[in-house]
Backbone bond lengths (Angstrom), bond angles and torsions (degrees), N, CA, C in turn:
res aa  C-N    CA-C-N  psi(-1)  N-CA   C-N-CA  omega(-1)  CA-C   N-CA-C  phi
1 M - - - 1.481 - - 1.544 109.95 -
2 F 1.361 118.04 -50.40 1.397 119.43 -179.21 1.516 112.20 -67.69
3 E 1.340 116.76 -31.53 1.477 118.77 -179.15 1.518 109.67 -63.55
4 Q 1.325 115.92 -45.19 1.412 120.96 -176.64 1.575 110.93 -66.13
5 T 1.307 115.80 -36.22 1.443 122.39 -179.56 1.535 107.86 -62.24
6 F 1.402 110.74 -48.03 1.517 112.15 -177.60 1.573 110.62 -70.87
7 K 1.314 115.88 -27.54 1.474 117.50 179.09 1.572 106.95 -66.34
8 N 1.336 116.44 -41.14 1.476 118.84 -178.66 1.535 109.57 -67.81
9 I 1.344 121.62 -37.10 1.386 125.32 174.36 1.565 109.08 -60.44
10 D 1.308 113.26 -50.11 1.539 116.35 -179.86 1.469 111.41 -60.60
11 D 1.340 122.51 -36.13 1.432 126.15 179.99 1.565 109.06 -62.08
12 V 1.298 112.89 -48.18 1.495 117.99 179.97 1.503 111.94 -63.71
13 L 1.316 118.69 -46.41 1.456 123.71 -177.79 1.492 110.25 -68.90
14 W 1.298 121.78 -36.84 1.387 128.06 -176.69 1.523 109.31 -58.33
15 K 1.332 118.63 -31.01 1.424 125.59 -178.96 1.492 115.78 -74.29
16 E 1.331 115.82 -21.35 1.423 124.11 -179.08 1.529 112.35 -63.19
17 A 1.345 116.25 142.65 1.409 121.98 -179.58 1.431 111.34 -57.50
18 G 1.326 122.99 136.72 1.475 125.55 173.41 1.521 112.03 90.83
19 C 1.296 120.02 -4.78 1.440 121.72 -178.68 1.525 107.57 -94.61
20 T 1.343 114.99 116.65 1.493 117.17 179.96 1.500 110.06 -119.22
21 T 1.371 118.12 -18.78 1.483 119.62 178.16 1.525 105.69 -142.20
22 E 1.398 115.60 168.68 1.431 121.60 179.72 1.567 110.41 -63.06
23 L 1.272 119.26 -24.33 1.428 122.42 179.37 1.531 111.83 -65.68
24 D 1.340 113.18 -30.30 1.484 118.60 -178.12 1.551 113.39 -62.70
25 Y 1.294 115.09 -28.50 1.501 118.57 -178.65 1.481 116.70 -120.29
26 T 1.327 113.80 7.74 1.487 116.57 174.97 1.523 114.57 -58.47
27 E 1.327 112.60 -39.30 1.502 116.70 -179.24 1.508 108.94 -65.68
28 Q 1.333 120.30 -42.05 1.437 120.37 -179.61 1.573 113.26 -66.29
29 T 1.325 114.78 -35.95 1.474 118.68 179.30 1.587 106.04 -67.23
30 S 1.293 117.21 -46.64 1.521 120.53 -178.02 1.458 107.65 -60.16
31 W 1.352 120.74 -44.01 1.467 123.74 -179.76 1.525 111.96 -61.09
32 M 1.318 117.47 -46.01 1.451 122.98 174.36 1.512 113.57 -54.93
33 L 1.370 116.03 -47.48 1.413 118.19 -179.19 1.512 112.68 -66.12
34 F 1.361 115.39 -32.35 1.491 118.29 -179.08 1.547 105.19 -70.32
35 L 1.351 122.23 -42.77 1.433 119.74 -179.66 1.491 114.48 -61.43
36 K 1.383 115.44 -37.82 1.452 120.49 177.95 1.554 109.75 -66.25
37 Y 1.343 117.22 -43.40 1.413 119.44 175.91 1.496 112.97 -58.43
38 L 1.372 116.84 -47.18 1.429 120.71 178.99 1.518 114.86 -59.72
39 D 1.303 115.60 -39.65 1.473 120.47 177.73 1.536 111.26 -64.89
40 D 1.333 113.98 -42.27 1.554 117.48 178.04 1.550 110.94 -66.16
41 L 1.364 117.20 -39.25 1.392 121.96 176.24 1.509 115.37 -60.40
42 E 1.351 113.69 -46.45 1.511 119.41 177.11 1.453 109.92 -62.96
43 H 1.343 119.62 -42.53 1.430 123.50 -178.29 1.569 109.66 -60.02
44 E 1.292 115.05 -45.65 1.419 123.98 -179.34 1.592 108.70 -60.32
45 R 1.320 116.83 -48.67 1.415 120.70 179.91 1.517 114.26 -65.14
46 A 1.257 115.40 -37.47 1.505 122.25 176.83 1.530 107.08 -62.86
47 M 1.297 121.17 -46.64 1.451 123.27 -176.17 1.517 106.28 -66.71
48 E 1.277 120.79 -41.39 1.456 123.04 -179.87 1.515 111.50 -62.15
49 A 1.351 115.60 -43.75 1.478 120.76 179.10 1.570 110.78 -64.27
50 E 1.291 114.20 -38.31 1.496 121.32 175.13 1.538 112.11 -58.51
51 L 1.325 112.89 -47.83 1.495 118.73 -179.09 1.494 109.07 -63.79
52 L 1.270 120.13 -34.07 1.515 126.13 -177.20 1.568 110.28 -85.38
53 G 1.321 116.06 -6.58 1.414 117.94 -175.55 1.513 116.89 70.62
54 K 1.397 113.61 24.49 1.442 115.93 179.25 1.472 110.82 -110.02
55 P 1.302 118.50 160.63 1.498 119.94 179.45 1.574 108.25 -80.82
56 Y 1.303 113.22 156.89 1.433 120.58 175.75 1.467 111.68 -136.45
57 T 1.313 121.81 130.59 1.480 126.25 178.26 1.527 105.85 -109.56
58 H 1.382 112.15 120.66 1.487 118.18 179.37 1.537 109.21 -73.82
59 I 1.321 112.34 147.42 1.457 123.42 180.00 1.550 106.14 -71.55
60 I 1.345 116.07 -43.49 1.516 120.60 -171.05 1.592 107.02 -102.57
61 N 1.330 113.53 137.82 1.430 116.20 176.37 1.538 111.56 -63.62
62 P 1.311 120.20 154.18 1.428 120.87 -176.12 1.508 116.29 -57.76
63 E 1.325 119.38 -35.91 1.493 118.70 -179.70 1.495 113.92 -72.64
64 H 1.370 117.71 -12.48 1.490 119.77 179.22 1.483 110.78 -106.18
65 R 1.335 122.10 3.42 1.439 120.14 178.01 1.481 113.45 -74.13
66 W 1.357 117.12 149.27 1.475 122.58 -179.79 1.504 111.02 -50.86
67 S 1.354 114.25 -50.34 1.455 119.41 -175.88 1.548 112.66 -60.56
68 R 1.251 120.55 -18.58 1.439 125.27 179.77 1.540 112.13 -83.13
69 W 1.371 115.78 -52.77 1.488 120.50 -173.13 1.511 112.24 -99.04
70 A 1.297 119.79 -34.58 1.476 117.08 -172.31 1.578 109.87 -94.27
71 A 1.342 116.95 -29.23 1.424 119.90 -176.63 1.496 113.78 -142.34
72 P 1.402 112.28 58.62 1.439 117.64 -178.55 1.570 111.72 -68.04
73 K 1.320 116.14 150.60 1.449 118.50 -177.87 1.562 108.01 -130.98
74 I 1.296 114.87 150.47 1.481 123.90 175.03 1.539 101.83 -128.08
75 N 1.337 114.47 120.32 1.463 122.87 179.68 1.564 111.10 53.55
76 G 1.310 113.98 37.97 1.461 120.21 172.97 1.546 111.98 84.47
77 K 1.345 121.24 -2.69 1.406 125.98 -178.58 1.495 108.68 -106.96
78 F 1.307 119.25 146.56 1.449 126.20 177.66 1.475 110.38 -63.47
79 D 1.319 115.75 127.31 1.489 123.93 -178.16 1.489 109.42 -99.43
80 H 1.354 116.25 97.88 1.434 121.78 -176.36 1.513 114.49 -64.29
81 D 1.319 115.66 -28.16 1.441 119.38 -175.70 1.500 110.83 -78.69
82 A 1.361 120.17 -27.32 1.456 119.65 -178.16 1.569 110.25 -94.91
83 A 1.298 120.24 -10.80 1.465 120.23 -179.53 1.492 107.70 -70.20
84 L 1.384 115.49 143.13 1.450 124.51 179.09 1.509 106.32 -92.52
85 T 1.304 117.93 147.92 1.446 120.76 174.29 1.561 111.43 -121.48
């Protein structure tokens, strides 16, 4: 599953101007994975704080969160029109 996901990412990034080898887009792939990880971590910590009745302050502003720009949803379903590429 992960192998196919990374292959799909590689296929998209390979088509970008200026990419001639995998090393050209390794940094971008790593950055995207980090942003997704950070969004998941913040979501988990916010849920934990809510269950404990404690406040939680997000590190990233709402407009810059992964779930807002990379995977936006409308009524719980992925919004292809609003997702940024």
